C-alpha positions as CSV (number, residue, x, y, z in Angstrom):
1,P,0.1,0.0,-0.1
2,P,1.3,3.3,-0.8
3,N,0.4,4.8,2.8
4,G,2.0,1.9,4.7
5,K,5.6,3.5,4.5
6,P,4.8,7.2,5.6
7,A,2.6,5.4,8.4
8,R,5.4,3.4,9.7
9,Q,7.9,6.2,10.1
10,P,5.9,8.3,12.8
11,R,5.1,4.9,14.7
12,R,8.7,4.1,14.5
13,R,9.9,7.7,15.8
14,K,7.4,7.7,18.1
15,K,8.7,4.1,19.5
16,E,12.3,5.2,19.5
17,L,11.4,8.5,21.4
18,L,9.7,6.3,24.1
19,L,12.5,4.1,24.4
20,K,14.9,6.8,24.5
21,L,12.8,8.5,27.2
22,E,12.3,5.3,29.1
23,G,15.7,5.3,29.5
24,T,16.3,8.8,30.6
25,V,13.6,8.3,33.1
26,S,15.5,5.0,34.4
27,G,18.8,7.0,34.7
28,L,17.2,9.5,36.7
29,H,15.6,7.2,38.7
30,G,18.9,5.9,39.3
31,R,20.4,8.9,40.2
32,I,17.6,9.8,42.7
33,E,18.1,6.4,44.3
34,A,21.9,6.9,44.5
35,E,21.5,10.6,45.8
36,R,18.8,9.2,48.4
37,L,21.4,6.4,49.6
38,D,24.3,9.3,50.0
39,Q,22.0,11.3,52.2
40,I,21.4,8.4,54.2
41,L,25.0,7.4,54.6
42,R,26.1,10.8,55.3
43,M,23.2,11.2,58.0
44,E,24.2,8.1,59.7
45,R,27.9,9.4,59.9
46,E,26.7,12.5,61.5
47,L,24.4,11.0,63.8
48,G,27.4,8.5,65.2
49,D,29.6,11.8,64.9
50,R,27.4,13.7,67.3
51,R,26.9,10.9,69.6
52,T,30.6,10.3,69.9
53,K,31.0,13.9,70.6
54,E,28.4,14.5,73.3
55,M,29.5,11.0,74.8
56,G,33.2,12.6,74.9
57,E,31.8,15.8,76.5
58,V,29.9,13.5,79.0
59,A,33.2,11.7,79.8
60,Q,34.8,15.1,80.3
61,T,32.2,16.1,82.7
62,L,32.4,12.9,84.6
63,A,36.0,13.4,85.0
64,K,35.3,16.9,86.4
65,V,32.8,15.8,88.9
66,E,34.2,12.5,90.0
67,A,34.2,13.5,93.7
68,L,30.3,14.2,93.3
69,M,29.7,10.9,91.8
70,Q,29.5,9.3,95.3
71,A,26.9,11.7,96.3
72,G,25.0,11.1,93.3
73,L,24.9,12.0,89.5
74,P,24.5,15.6,89.0
75,E,21.1,16.4,87.3
76,E,22.9,18.3,84.8
77,L,25.0,15.4,83.8
78,N,22.0,12.9,84.0
79,E,20.2,15.0,81.3
80,R,23.0,15.3,78.9
81,V,23.2,11.6,78.8
82,E,19.6,11.2,78.3
83,R,19.8,13.7,75.5
84,A,22.9,12.0,73.9
85,M,21.2,8.6,73.8
86,K,18.0,10.0,72.4
87,D,19.2,12.3,69.9
88,A,21.6,9.8,68.3
89,A,20.2,6.4,69.5
90,V,19.1,3.6,67.0
91,D,15.3,4.8,67.2
92,C,16.2,8.4,67.1
93,S,13.4,10.8,65.2
94,P,15.9,11.1,61.9
95,R,16.4,7.4,61.8
96,R,12.5,6.8,62.0
97,A,11.9,9.4,59.7
98,V,14.4,7.9,57.1
99,A,12.8,4.4,57.7
100,N,9.1,5.5,57.2
101,F,10.0,7.5,54.5
102,Q,11.7,4.4,52.7
103,Y,8.9,2.1,53.6
104,D,6.5,4.8,52.1
105,A,8.6,4.7,49.0
106,L,8.4,0.7,48.7
107,S,4.4,0.7,49.4
């Protein structure tokens, strides 16, 4: 048929464009996932560093108040230990938020 060839060309171009777009979307998705993983790993390092720093400061404070330890742990120190443990714990709010986001993204 005389009209067959001209009709095939737009379909072929459309198919090629769709394949190209599919590749672009796949590449972008991969980049987004890589960036998300990078952000999560960076957050984990920062939380670990923060916890280490806080615990180091707590240890310094403990050394300064060693004499007071026999009478009981000072309230300020109790609060700092609790805050350090809570803010960088395994189930701290930033980690829970990431886990929830990941779970929601998979749902």
